C-alpha positions, 0 to 999 in steps of 0.5 A, a space after each residue: 473540493 476538487 478542481 475537475 477542470 484541472 483534472 480534465 485538462 491533465 486527462 486530455 494532455 495524457 490522452 494526447 500523448 499516449 492515446 494514438 495507435 503508436 502507444 497501444 502497447 504502452 497503454 496495455 502495459 502501463 494502465 494495468 500497472 496504474 490500476 494495480 498501484 491504485 489498488 495497493 496505494 493505502 500505505 501512501 494515503 494520509 496517516 489516519 486513512 492509511 492506518 484505518 485501511 491497514 486495520 481493516 485489511 488485517 481484520 479481514 485477514 484474521 476473519 479468513 484465518 478464523 474460518 480456516 482454523 474452524 475448518 481444520 485448514 492450514 491458516 494462510 500467511 498473515 491470517 493468524 491473529 495469534 501470530 501475525 505482528 501487524 507493525 512487522 507485517 506492514 513494515 515488510 509490505 511497505 518496504 519490499 512491495 509498496 516502496 519499490 513499486 511507487 519508486 518505479 511509478 515515480 520514474 514515469 510520473 515525477 510528482 509521485 516522488 514529492 507527494 506520494 513517496 514522502 507520505 509513504 515514508 512518514 507512514 513507514 516511520 510510524 509502523 517502524 515506531 510501532 514495531 519498536 514499541 511492540 519489541 520493547 513491550 515484549 522484552 519488558 514482559 520477559 524480564 
């Protein structure tokens, strides 16, 4: 259940602060950035949701890679199901793309730090553990 009156109040406060002519350039830069952040926010969602979305994204990538391979085209990065290591790719994506972007957002919206970055760190820890497990399994297979 969500409190829509609270959301409307926050929206009206936001519009009062940046809604005037004085802040047109700010809106032109910041609002597309916010939309981009929403688009890449899956690693900041609750754990189960984040993992499910990551799996959906890789399934889509792998289907693309399969089609590329079937047409004798070079397979795009992260789209080769035989070479892509999901945990490793997620750790890289979250460390070098998602975390810096949300740290920047937290400078504008301080609540992001306590809620969003905290969840991101938990999800990042999960993928690091998965990566370590895969490395252990790989090492055990070499023995």
